[in-house]
A tleap script that builds the chain and sets N, CA, C and O, in Angstrom:
source leaprc.protein.ff14SB
mol = sequence {
  NMET PRO THR ARG THR CYS ARG THR CYS GLY
  ALA ARG ARG GLN VAL TYR ASN ARG PHE ALA
  TRP SER CYS ALA PRO THR LYS LEU TYR TYR
  CYS ALA VAL ARG ASP ASP LEU THR ASP MET
  GLU SER SER CYS GLY GLU TRP SER LYS ARG
  GLY ILE GLU TYR ASP LEU THR PRO GLN ARG
  PHE ASP LYS ALA GLU GLN ASP ILE ARG TYR
  ILE MET GLU GLN LEU LEU THR GLU CTHR
}
set mol.1.N position { 2.545 -22.139 -17.360 }
set mol.1.CA position { 1.133 -22.481 -17.460 }
set mol.1.C position { 0.493 -22.396 -16.074 }
set mol.1.O position { 1.002 -22.981 -15.119 }
set mol.2.N position { -0.596 -21.685 -15.964 }
set mol.2.CA position { -1.231 -21.554 -14.642 }
set mol.2.C position { -1.878 -22.865 -14.203 }
set mol.2.O position { -2.332 -23.665 -15.021 }
set mol.3.N position { -1.906 -23.054 -12.894 }
set mol.3.CA position { -2.607 -24.203 -12.345 }
set mol.3.C position { -4.090 -23.974 -12.533 }
set mol.3.O position { -4.598 -22.907 -12.190 }
set mol.4.N position { -4.786 -24.944 -13.064 }
set mol.4.CA position { -6.205 -24.775 -13.390 }
set mol.4.C position { -7.074 -25.105 -12.175 }
set mol.4.O position { -7.755 -26.130 -12.134 }
set mol.5.N position { -7.031 -24.220 -11.203 }
set mol.5.CA position { -7.873 -24.343 -10.020 }
set mol.5.C position { -8.802 -23.140 -9.967 }
set mol.5.O position { -8.698 -22.228 -10.788 }
set mol.6.N position { -9.692 -23.144 -9.016 }
set mol.6.CA position { -10.626 -22.022 -8.871 }
set mol.6.C position { -9.899 -20.721 -8.556 }
set mol.6.O position { -10.428 -19.641 -8.818 }
set mol.7.N position { -8.710 -20.807 -8.005 }
set mol.7.CA position { -7.932 -19.614 -7.679 }
set mol.7.C position { -7.661 -18.762 -8.915 }
set mol.7.O position { -7.622 -17.535 -8.823 }
set mol.8.N position { -7.471 -19.403 -10.076 }
set mol.8.CA position { -7.120 -18.672 -11.293 }
set mol.8.C position { -8.241 -18.682 -12.335 }
set mol.8.O position { -8.005 -18.287 -13.477 }
set mol.9.N position { -9.419 -19.109 -11.987 }
set mol.9.CA position { -10.512 -19.242 -12.951 }
set mol.9.C position { -11.264 -17.916 -13.127 }
set mol.9.O position { -11.435 -17.157 -12.173 }
set mol.10.N position { -11.702 -17.656 -14.337 }
set mol.10.CA position { -12.445 -16.440 -14.629 }
set mol.10.C position { -13.889 -16.482 -14.164 }
set mol.10.O position { -14.534 -15.437 -14.078 }
set mol.11.N position { -14.415 -17.672 -13.860 }
set mol.11.CA position { -15.804 -17.799 -13.421 }
set mol.11.C position { -15.945 -17.698 -11.906 }
set mol.11.O position { -17.058 -17.771 -11.384 }
set mol.12.N position { -14.841 -17.532 -11.199 }
set mol.12.CA position { -14.862 -17.475 -9.737 }
set mol.12.C position { -15.339 -16.114 -9.274 }
set mol.12.O position { -14.909 -15.087 -9.798 }
set mol.13.N position { -16.230 -16.104 -8.288 }
set mol.13.CA position { -16.731 -14.870 -7.674 }
set mol.13.C position { -16.563 -14.978 -6.163 }
set mol.13.O position { -16.708 -16.061 -5.596 }
set mol.14.N position { -16.263 -13.879 -5.523 }
set mol.14.CA position { -16.067 -13.836 -4.081 }
set mol.14.C position { -17.405 -13.904 -3.362 }
set mol.14.O position { -18.385 -13.315 -3.818 }
set mol.15.N position { -17.454 -14.613 -2.245 }
set mol.15.CA position { -18.639 -14.672 -1.393 }
set mol.15.C position { -18.349 -13.851 -0.147 }
set mol.15.O position { -17.279 -13.976 0.447 }
set mol.16.N position { -19.303 -13.008 0.253 }
set mol.16.CA position { -19.135 -12.121 1.398 }
set mol.16.C position { -20.156 -12.437 2.473 }
set mol.16.O position { -21.276 -12.853 2.179 }
set mol.17.N position { -19.756 -12.233 3.731 }
set mol.17.CA position { -20.674 -12.288 4.866 }
set mol.17.C position { -21.001 -10.868 5.259 }
set mol.17.O position { -20.122 -10.007 5.291 }
set mol.18.N position { -22.261 -10.622 5.558 }
set mol.18.CA position { -22.668 -9.293 5.986 }
set mol.18.C position { -22.744 -9.250 7.501 }
set mol.18.O position { -23.343 -10.119 8.134 }
set mol.19.N position { -22.134 -8.236 8.064 }
set mol.19.CA position { -22.211 -7.996 9.492 }
set mol.19.C position { -23.025 -6.732 9.704 }
set mol.19.O position { -23.628 -6.231 8.755 }
set mol.20.N position { -23.060 -6.214 10.894 }
set mol.20.CA position { -23.928 -5.086 11.217 }
set mol.20.C position { -23.807 -3.951 10.203 }
set mol.20.O position { -24.804 -3.564 9.594 }
set mol.21.N position { -22.616 -3.416 10.013 }
set mol.21.CA position { -22.447 -2.273 9.120 }
set mol.21.C position { -21.431 -2.516 8.016 }
set mol.21.O position { -21.100 -1.594 7.271 }
set mol.22.N position { -20.938 -3.723 7.899 }
set mol.22.CA position { -19.916 -3.965 6.890 }
set mol.22.C position { -20.027 -5.378 6.329 }
set mol.22.O position { -20.802 -6.201 6.817 }
set mol.23.N position { -19.247 -5.634 5.312 }
set mol.23.CA position { -19.177 -6.962 4.698 }
set mol.23.C position { -17.736 -7.438 4.756 }
set mol.23.O position { -16.803 -6.638 4.688 }
set mol.24.N position { -17.563 -8.751 4.882 }
set mol.24.CA position { -16.224 -9.317 4.918 }
set mol.24.C position { -16.174 -10.532 3.993 }
set mol.24.O position { -17.129 -11.307 3.945 }
set mol.25.N position { -15.091 -10.705 3.267 }
set mol.25.CA position { -14.984 -11.861 2.378 }
set mol.25.C position { -14.828 -13.155 3.168 }
set mol.25.O position { -14.253 -13.164 4.257 }
set mol.26.N position { -15.340 -14.235 2.616 }
set mol.26.CA position { -15.185 -15.549 3.243 }
set mol.26.C position { -14.151 -16.349 2.473 }
set mol.26.O position { -13.615 -15.878 1.469 }
set mol.27.N position { -13.871 -17.544 2.935 }
set mol.27.CA position { -12.936 -18.415 2.233 }
set mol.27.C position { -13.630 -19.235 1.149 }
set mol.27.O position { -12.986 -19.996 0.427 }
set mol.28.N position { -14.933 -19.075 1.042 }
set mol.28.CA position { -15.676 -19.760 -0.006 }
set mol.28.C position { -15.824 -18.860 -1.218 }
set mol.28.O position { -15.809 -17.634 -1.110 }
set mol.29.N position { -15.966 -19.486 -2.358 }
set mol.29.CA position { -16.153 -18.757 -3.601 }
set mol.29.C position { -17.317 -19.369 -4.355 }
set mol.29.O position { -17.709 -20.508 -4.100 }
set mol.30.N position { -17.865 -18.603 -5.284 }
set mol.30.CA position { -19.007 -19.038 -6.082 }
set mol.30.C position { -18.545 -19.239 -7.513 }
set mol.30.O position { -17.895 -18.367 -8.089 }
set mol.31.N position { -18.880 -20.391 -8.089 }
set mol.31.CA position { -18.570 -20.669 -9.483 }
set mol.31.C position { -19.782 -20.281 -10.317 }
set mol.31.O position { -20.851 -20.877 -10.183 }
set mol.32.N position { -19.616 -19.280 -11.181 }
set mol.32.CA position { -20.719 -18.784 -11.995 }
set mol.32.C position { -21.108 -19.770 -13.089 }
set mol.32.O position { -22.232 -19.722 -13.587 }
set mol.33.N position { -20.200 -20.662 -13.470 }
set mol.33.CA position { -20.495 -21.636 -14.527 }
set mol.33.C position { -21.281 -22.816 -13.957 }
set mol.33.O position { -22.294 -23.226 -14.524 }
set mol.34.N position { -20.808 -23.360 -12.833 }
set mol.34.CA position { -21.467 -24.528 -12.244 }
set mol.34.C position { -22.595 -24.149 -11.296 }
set mol.34.O position { -23.356 -25.019 -10.872 }
set mol.35.N position { -22.722 -22.862 -10.952 }
set mol.35.CA position { -23.749 -22.381 -10.022 }
set mol.35.C position { -23.631 -23.114 -8.691 }
set mol.35.O position { -24.600 -23.679 -8.184 }
set mol.36.N position { -22.409 -23.091 -8.134 }
set mol.36.CA position { -22.122 -23.868 -6.932 }
set mol.36.C position { -21.048 -23.154 -6.111 }
set mol.36.O position { -20.238 -22.404 -6.656 }
set mol.37.N position { -21.047 -23.391 -4.800 }
set mol.37.CA position { -19.987 -22.883 -3.941 }
set mol.37.C position { -18.758 -23.758 -4.081 }
set mol.37.O position { -18.866 -24.966 -4.290 }
set mol.38.N position { -17.592 -23.150 -3.965 }
set mol.38.CA position { -16.342 -23.877 -4.117 }
set mol.38.C position { -15.277 -23.236 -3.234 }
set mol.38.O position { -15.504 -22.167 -2.667 }
set mol.39.N position { -14.119 -23.878 -3.115 }
set mol.39.CA position { -12.992 -23.263 -2.426 }
set mol.39.C position { -11.877 -23.020 -3.437 }
set mol.39.O position { -12.018 -23.386 -4.604 }
set mol.40.N position { -10.791 -22.420 -3.018 }
set mol.40.CA position { -9.747 -22.004 -3.949 }
set mol.40.C position { -9.019 -23.162 -4.620 }
set mol.40.O position { -8.535 -23.007 -5.741 }
set mol.41.N position { -8.929 -24.306 -3.973 }
set mol.41.CA position { -8.149 -25.413 -4.509 }
set mol.41.C position { -8.972 -26.373 -5.355 }
set mol.41.O position { -8.421 -27.335 -5.888 }
set mol.42.N position { -10.256 -26.145 -5.493 }
set mol.42.CA position { -11.099 -27.003 -6.328 }
set mol.42.C position { -10.764 -26.784 -7.796 }
set mol.42.O position { -10.128 -25.796 -8.163 }
set mol.43.N position { -11.201 -27.717 -8.623 }
set mol.43.CA position { -10.972 -27.605 -10.054 }
set mol.43.C position { -12.083 -28.357 -10.778 }
set mol.43.O position { -12.708 -29.262 -10.224 }
set mol.44.N position { -12.317 -27.959 -12.042 }
set mol.44.CA position { -13.302 -28.656 -12.858 }
set mol.44.C position { -12.943 -28.463 -14.329 }
set mol.44.O position { -11.983 -27.765 -14.653 }
set mol.45.N position { -13.700 -29.070 -15.194 }
set mol.45.CA position { -13.440 -28.966 -16.619 }
set mol.45.C position { -13.921 -27.668 -17.237 }
set mol.45.O position { -13.728 -27.461 -18.435 }
set mol.46.N position { -14.538 -26.786 -16.467 }
set mol.46.CA position { -15.088 -25.527 -16.982 }
set mol.46.C position { -14.149 -24.349 -16.734 }
set mol.46.O position { -14.581 -23.198 -16.804 }
set mol.47.N position { -12.871 -24.614 -16.446 }
set mol.47.CA position { -11.910 -23.561 -16.140 }
set mol.47.C position { -11.771 -22.619 -17.324 }
set mol.47.O position { -11.711 -23.067 -18.469 }
set mol.48.N position { -11.719 -21.324 -17.062 }
set mol.48.CA position { -11.494 -20.325 -18.113 }
set mol.48.C position { -10.509 -19.288 -17.595 }
set mol.48.O position { -10.417 -19.039 -16.393 }
set mol.49.N position { -9.786 -18.700 -18.512 }
set mol.49.CA position { -8.785 -17.711 -18.148 }
set mol.49.C position { -9.461 -16.446 -17.626 }
set mol.49.O position { -10.476 -16.002 -18.163 }
set mol.50.N position { -8.882 -15.873 -16.570 }
set mol.50.CA position { -9.411 -14.630 -16.022 }
set mol.50.C position { -8.988 -13.473 -16.897 }
set mol.50.O position { -7.826 -13.372 -17.288 }
set mol.51.N position { -9.907 -12.623 -17.196 }
set mol.51.CA position { -9.616 -11.443 -18.004 }
set mol.51.C position { -9.742 -10.185 -17.180 }
set mol.51.O position { -10.403 -10.176 -16.141 }
set mol.52.N position { -9.120 -9.140 -17.631 }
set mol.52.CA position { -9.222 -7.844 -16.963 }
set mol.52.C position { -10.312 -7.054 -17.669 }
set mol.52.O position { -10.274 -6.871 -18.886 }
set mol.53.N position { -11.279 -6.590 -16.896 }
set mol.53.CA position { -12.400 -5.852 -17.457 }
set mol.53.C position { -12.410 -4.441 -16.897 }
set mol.53.O position { -12.255 -4.233 -15.694 }
set mol.54.N position { -12.592 -3.488 -17.777 }
set mol.54.CA position { -12.683 -2.093 -17.377 }
set mol.54.C position { -14.030 -1.550 -17.826 }
set mol.54.O position { -14.498 -1.835 -18.928 }
set mol.55.N position { -14.639 -0.768 -16.956 }
set mol.55.CA position { -15.887 -0.106 -17.312 }
set mol.55.C position { -15.594 1.380 -17.485 }
set mol.55.O position { -15.641 2.146 -16.522 }
set mol.56.N position { -15.294 1.781 -18.709 }
set mol.56.CA position { -14.958 3.164 -18.991 }
set mol.56.C position { -16.056 3.862 -19.780 }
set mol.56.O position { -15.782 4.742 -20.597 }
set mol.57.N position { -17.285 3.471 -19.534 }
set mol.57.CA position { -18.407 4.061 -20.250 }
set mol.57.C position { -18.716 5.456 -19.704 }
set mol.57.O position { -18.478 5.731 -18.528 }
set mol.58.N position { -19.241 6.330 -20.553 }
set mol.58.CA position { -19.602 7.684 -20.085 }
set mol.58.C position { -20.639 7.652 -18.957 }
set mol.58.O position { -20.626 8.519 -18.083 }
set mol.59.N position { -21.535 6.660 -18.970 }
set mol.59.CA position { -22.550 6.578 -17.919 }
set mol.59.C position { -21.903 6.371 -16.552 }
set mol.59.O position { -22.376 6.915 -15.554 }
set mol.60.N position { -20.835 5.596 -16.501 }
set mol.60.CA position { -20.176 5.349 -15.225 }
set mol.60.C position { -19.553 6.630 -14.695 }
set mol.60.O position { -19.644 6.911 -13.500 }
set mol.61.N position { -18.915 7.417 -15.572 }
set mol.61.CA position { -18.312 8.665 -15.137 }
set mol.61.C position { -19.371 9.686 -14.748 }
set mol.61.O position { -19.177 10.440 -13.794 }
set mol.62.N position { -20.483 9.724 -15.467 }
set mol.62.CA position { -21.575 10.622 -15.100 }
set mol.62.C position { -22.125 10.276 -13.730 }
set mol.62.O position { -22.395 11.169 -12.927 }
set mol.63.N position { -22.294 8.991 -13.453 }
set mol.63.CA position { -22.787 8.543 -12.150 }
set mol.63.C position { -21.800 8.921 -11.047 }
set mol.63.O position { -22.209 9.345 -9.966 }
set mol.64.N position { -20.508 8.769 -11.314 }
set mol.64.CA position { -19.489 9.128 -10.323 }
set mol.64.C position { -19.531 10.625 -10.031 }
set mol.64.O position { -19.413 11.026 -8.873 }
set mol.65.N position { -19.696 11.454 -11.054 }
set mol.65.CA position { -19.794 12.894 -10.848 }
set mol.65.C position { -21.037 13.252 -10.031 }
set mol.65.O position { -20.980 14.121 -9.161 }
set mol.66.N position { -22.150 12.591 -10.307 }
set mol.66.CA position { -23.379 12.836 -9.538 }
set mol.66.C position { -23.175 12.445 -8.080 }
set mol.66.O position { -23.610 13.158 -7.175 }
set mol.67.N position { -22.515 11.317 -7.852 }
set mol.67.CA position { -22.268 10.872 -6.485 }
set mol.67.C position { -21.376 11.861 -5.732 }
set mol.67.O position { -21.617 12.152 -4.560 }
set mol.68.N position { -20.357 12.370 -6.401 }
set mol.68.CA position { -19.459 13.342 -5.761 }
set mol.68.C position { -20.205 14.623 -5.440 }
set mol.68.O position { -20.026 15.188 -4.361 }
set mol.69.N position { -21.044 15.094 -6.367 }
set mol.69.CA position { -21.847 16.300 -6.104 }
set mol.69.C position { -22.766 16.083 -4.901 }
set mol.69.O position { -22.908 16.968 -4.057 }
set mol.70.N position { -23.387 14.910 -4.827 }
set mol.70.CA position { -24.282 14.607 -3.710 }
set mol.70.C position { -23.513 14.619 -2.386 }
set mol.70.O position { -23.986 15.180 -1.397 }
set mol.71.N position { -22.344 14.008 -2.368 }
set mol.71.CA position { -21.542 13.977 -1.139 }
set mol.71.C position { -21.141 15.384 -0.741 }
set mol.71.O position { -21.197 15.736 0.437 }
set mol.72.N position { -20.735 16.195 -1.713 }
set mol.72.CA position { -20.347 17.583 -1.402 }
set mol.72.C position { -21.532 18.359 -0.833 }
set mol.72.O position { -21.373 19.117 0.124 }
set mol.73.N position { -22.720 18.177 -1.414 }
set mol.73.CA position { -23.904 18.853 -0.909 }
set mol.73.C position { -24.212 18.421 0.518 }
set mol.73.O position { -24.558 19.255 1.355 }
set mol.74.N position { -24.091 17.140 0.802 }
set mol.74.CA position { -24.364 16.647 2.131 }
set mol.74.C position { -23.364 17.192 3.142 }
set mol.74.O position { -23.739 17.533 4.264 }
set mol.75.N position { -22.097 17.277 2.753 }
set mol.75.CA position { -21.101 17.809 3.659 }
set mol.75.C position { -21.295 19.296 3.905 }
set mol.75.O position { -21.062 19.775 5.015 }
set mol.76.N position { -21.717 20.026 2.890 }
set mol.76.CA position { -21.917 21.462 3.053 }
set mol.76.C position { -23.166 21.798 3.852 }
set mol.76.O position { -23.196 22.820 4.537 }
set mol.77.N position { -24.194 20.966 3.781 }
set mol.77.CA position { -25.428 21.243 4.523 }
set mol.77.C position { -25.302 20.852 5.993 }
set mol.77.O position { -26.067 21.339 6.826 }
set mol.78.N position { -24.349 19.979 6.324 }
set mol.78.CA position { -24.177 19.556 7.716 }
set mol.78.C position { -23.476 20.612 8.551 }
set mol.78.O position { -23.636 20.624 9.772 }
set mol.79.N position { -22.703 21.498 7.934 }
set mol.79.CA position { -21.947 22.468 8.733 }
set mol.79.C position { -22.684 23.736 8.960 }
set mol.79.O position { -22.167 24.641 9.616 }
savepdb mol mol.pdb
quit
């Protein structure tokens, strides 16, 4: 049985800090159910099992193909 902390909760979201040109994860997390910041060892009665989600929609693949075409065009026009 998993420990029912924020570490294993499905409502946990990562919080990032933005720097000049990049983002880095922090040690804080956001609880989407309680709408509050939390850390990994916190716990509450709203714990839910984390699920694996896949986005295999045709729109996602079409967008990826468009992005690849755009990158190829940009690389070819620079040379």
